[in-house]
C-alpha positions as CSV (number, residue, x, y, z in Angstrom):
1,X,0.0,0.0,0.0
2,X,1.5,3.3,-1.1
3,X,0.0,5.2,1.7
4,X,1.5,3.0,4.4
5,X,4.9,3.1,2.7
6,X,4.7,6.9,2.6
7,X,3.8,7.0,6.3
8,X,6.7,4.7,7.2
9,X,9.2,6.7,5.2
10,X,8.1,9.9,6.8
11,X,8.2,8.3,10.3
12,X,11.8,7.1,9.8
13,X,12.8,10.6,8.7
14,X,11.0,12.3,11.6
15,X,12.8,13.6,14.7
16,X,9.7,12.6,16.7
17,X,10.0,8.9,16.1
18,X,7.4,7.0,18.1
19,X,8.3,3.3,18.7
20,X,4.8,2.2,19.6
21,X,3.3,3.8,16.4
22,X,6.1,2.4,14.3
23,X,5.5,-1.1,15.6
24,X,1.8,-0.9,14.7
25,X,2.6,0.3,11.2
26,X,5.2,-2.4,10.8
27,X,2.6,-5.1,11.5
28,X,0.3,-3.6,8.9
29,X,3.1,-3.5,6.3
30,X,3.9,-7.1,6.9
31,X,0.3,-8.1,6.4
32,X,0.4,-6.3,3.0
33,X,3.6,-8.1,2.2
34,X,1.9,-11.5,2.8
35,X,-0.9,-10.4,0.5
36,X,1.6,-9.4,-2.2
37,X,3.1,-12.9,-1.9
38,X,-0.3,-14.6,-2.4
39,X,-1.1,-12.2,-5.3
40,X,2.3,-13.0,-7.0
41,X,1.8,-16.7,-6.6
42,X,-1.6,-16.4,-8.3
43,X,-0.3,-14.3,-11.1
44,X,2.7,-16.6,-11.7
45,X,0.3,-19.5,-12.1
46,X,-1.2,-17.6,-15.1
47,X,1.9,-18.5,-17.1
48,X,2.4,-15.1,-18.8
49,X,-1.3,-14.1,-19.0
50,X,-0.9,-11.4,-16.4
51,X,2.7,-10.4,-17.0
52,X,2.0,-6.6,-17.0
53,X,0.0,-6.8,-13.8
54,X,2.7,-9.0,-12.2
55,X,5.3,-6.4,-12.9
56,X,3.2,-3.7,-11.3
57,X,2.4,-5.8,-8.3
58,X,6.1,-6.8,-8.0
59,X,7.3,-3.2,-8.1
60,X,4.9,-2.2,-5.3
61,X,5.8,-5.3,-3.3
62,X,9.5,-4.5,-3.6
63,X,9.0,-1.0,-2.2
64,X,7.0,-2.5,0.6
65,X,9.7,-5.0,1.4
66,X,12.3,-2.2,1.3
67,X,10.3,0.0,3.7
68,X,9.7,-3.0,6.1
69,X,13.5,-3.6,6.2
70,X,14.2,0.1,6.8
71,X,11.5,0.4,9.5
72,X,12.7,-2.7,11.3
73,X,16.3,-1.5,11.3
74,X,15.2,1.9,12.7
75,X,13.1,0.2,15.4
76,X,16.0,-2.1,16.4
77,X,18.3,1.0,16.7
78,X,15.8,3.0,18.8
79,X,15.0,0.1,21.1
80,X,18.7,-0.7,21.6
81,X,19.6,2.9,22.4
82,X,20.6,3.0,26.1
83,X,18.8,5.1,28.7
84,X,20.2,8.6,29.4
85,X,23.5,8.6,31.4
86,X,21.9,10.5,34.3
87,X,19.7,7.4,35.1
88,X,22.8,5.2,35.6
89,X,24.4,5.5,39.0
90,X,27.2,2.9,38.7
91,X,30.5,4.4,37.5
92,X,31.2,3.7,33.9
93,X,34.7,2.5,34.6
94,X,33.4,-0.2,37.0
95,X,30.9,-1.4,34.4
96,X,33.6,-1.6,31.7
97,X,35.9,-3.5,34.0
98,X,33.4,-6.4,34.2
99,X,34.5,-7.7,30.8
100,X,33.7,-11.4,31.2
101,X,29.9,-10.5,31.2
102,X,30.2,-8.7,27.8
103,X,30.6,-12.0,25.9
104,X,32.3,-10.4,22.9
105,X,31.9,-12.9,20.0
106,X,35.4,-14.2,19.1
107,X,36.7,-13.0,15.8
108,X,36.6,-15.9,13.3
109,X,39.1,-14.6,10.8
110,X,36.4,-13.3,8.3
111,X,37.8,-9.9,7.3
112,X,34.2,-8.7,6.5
113,X,33.4,-9.0,10.2
114,X,36.6,-7.5,11.6
115,X,35.4,-3.9,11.9
116,X,32.3,-5.1,13.9
117,X,34.6,-7.1,16.2
118,X,37.2,-4.3,16.5
119,X,34.6,-1.7,17.4
120,X,33.4,-3.8,20.4
121,X,37.0,-4.8,21.4
122,X,38.3,-1.2,21.1
123,X,35.5,0.3,23.3
124,X,35.4,-2.4,26.0
125,X,39.1,-3.5,26.1
126,X,41.6,-1.4,24.1
127,X,40.5,1.9,25.4
128,X,39.6,0.7,28.9
129,X,42.0,2.5,31.2
130,X,41.2,0.2,34.1
131,X,43.1,-2.6,32.4
132,X,46.8,-3.0,32.1
133,X,48.5,-3.7,28.7
134,X,49.1,-7.3,29.7
135,X,45.4,-7.8,30.6
136,X,44.4,-6.3,27.3
137,X,46.8,-8.7,25.5
138,X,45.3,-11.6,27.2
139,X,41.8,-10.5,26.3
140,X,42.9,-10.0,22.7
141,X,44.1,-13.6,22.5
142,X,41.0,-14.9,24.1
143,X,38.7,-13.1,21.6
144,X,40.6,-14.4,18.6
145,X,39.7,-17.8,17.1
146,X,42.4,-20.4,16.7
147,X,42.7,-19.5,13.1
148,X,42.8,-15.7,13.5
149,X,45.3,-15.7,16.4
150,X,48.0,-17.5,14.4
151,X,49.3,-14.2,13.1
152,X,50.5,-13.3,16.6
153,X,51.6,-16.7,17.8
154,X,55.0,-16.7,19.3
155,X,54.8,-13.1,20.5
156,X,55.5,-13.1,24.2
157,X,52.6,-11.7,26.3
158,X,54.0,-8.5,27.7
159,X,53.0,-4.8,28.1
160,X,55.7,-3.9,25.5
161,X,54.3,-6.3,22.9
162,X,50.6,-5.5,23.2
163,X,50.6,-2.6,20.7
164,X,52.6,-4.6,18.2
165,X,50.2,-7.5,18.4
166,X,47.2,-5.2,17.8
167,X,48.9,-3.6,14.8
168,X,49.6,-7.0,13.3
169,X,46.0,-8.1,13.7
170,X,44.7,-4.9,12.3
171,X,47.0,-5.0,9.3
172,X,46.1,-8.5,8.5
173,X,42.3,-8.3,8.9
174,X,41.5,-4.6,8.8
175,X,43.4,-3.7,5.6
176,X,41.3,-1.1,3.8
177,X,41.8,-2.3,0.2
178,X,41.2,-5.9,1.3
179,X,37.9,-5.0,3.0
180,X,36.7,-3.0,0.0
181,X,37.5,-5.7,-2.5
182,X,35.8,-8.3,-0.3
183,X,32.6,-6.3,-0.2
184,X,32.7,-5.8,-3.9
185,X,33.1,-9.6,-4.4
186,X,30.2,-10.4,-2.0
187,X,28.0,-8.0,-3.9
188,X,28.7,-9.5,-7.3
189,X,28.3,-13.1,-5.9
190,X,24.8,-12.4,-4.5
191,X,22.2,-14.6,-6.2
192,X,19.5,-12.9,-8.2
193,X,16.3,-12.4,-6.2
194,X,13.3,-14.4,-7.0
195,X,9.8,-12.8,-7.3
196,X,8.9,-13.5,-3.7
197,X,8.8,-11.0,-0.9
198,X,11.1,-13.1,1.3
199,X,13.7,-13.5,-1.5
200,X,13.5,-9.8,-2.4
201,X,13.9,-8.8,1.2
202,X,16.9,-11.0,1.8
203,X,18.6,-9.7,-1.3
204,X,17.7,-6.1,-0.5
205,X,19.1,-6.4,3.1
206,X,22.3,-8.0,1.8
207,X,22.9,-5.3,-0.8
208,X,22.2,-2.5,1.7
209,X,24.6,-4.1,4.3
210,X,27.5,-4.2,1.8
211,X,26.7,-0.7,0.5
212,X,26.7,0.7,4.1
213,X,30.0,-1.0,4.8
214,X,31.5,0.4,1.6
215,X,30.3,3.9,2.4
216,X,31.9,3.6,5.9
217,X,35.1,2.6,4.1
218,X,35.0,5.8,2.0
219,X,33.6,4.4,-1.2
220,X,31.2,6.5,-3.4
221,X,28.2,4.2,-3.7
222,X,26.5,6.6,-6.2
223,X,28.8,5.4,-8.9
224,X,27.2,3.8,-12.0
225,X,28.9,0.5,-11.3
226,X,26.8,0.1,-8.1
227,X,23.6,0.7,-10.0
228,X,24.6,-2.0,-12.5
229,X,25.3,-4.5,-9.8
230,X,22.1,-3.7,-7.9
231,X,19.8,-3.9,-10.9
232,X,21.3,-7.2,-11.9
233,X,20.0,-8.7,-8.6
């Protein structure tokens, strides 16, 4: 429904975002998405008889799926936003020092996931002034998988060697050109979406994920090459 999509897009752009209203709107959009699925299944059974109508329905459905994905992402962000600092009485340094409860997911060695891992590690360990360099080194090793920690095997655990170990890990897995190339490769390898809402949504979310990562890495995603890749999916 075009009206619902318009409302959702306006809601996401609004400074007065209401989680409760957005949740209700999301449910309605999902119901319409299910109706589009049923409509497309019926039209596809016509074996070409309703091709023009199918294209129109599919275009509307794709917009609906895109809006649903955007609204869900915005809701997740809003709901995950922590309460104002004034409401927290426990000192921040004491909270950060309780690292075992953070359960940072070990880095597997997949360079596409390194930035996500490093952001968590940097905030909770690397920049944590309550930890010594030796403690940080131990945490670094504990959060690397057997495969990814091989690059620093043999380096003695000491305060003097911590920064060197960090640099080696970042150069191996956080290399800018390597990350950019990997995101390009993942985009080109994405299978073409089928004419179903679930397939369109998965493809849309995967494309947007890699585009956001490329933008964060300084790539201009408005280039014609990106349009060619996206339309081919």
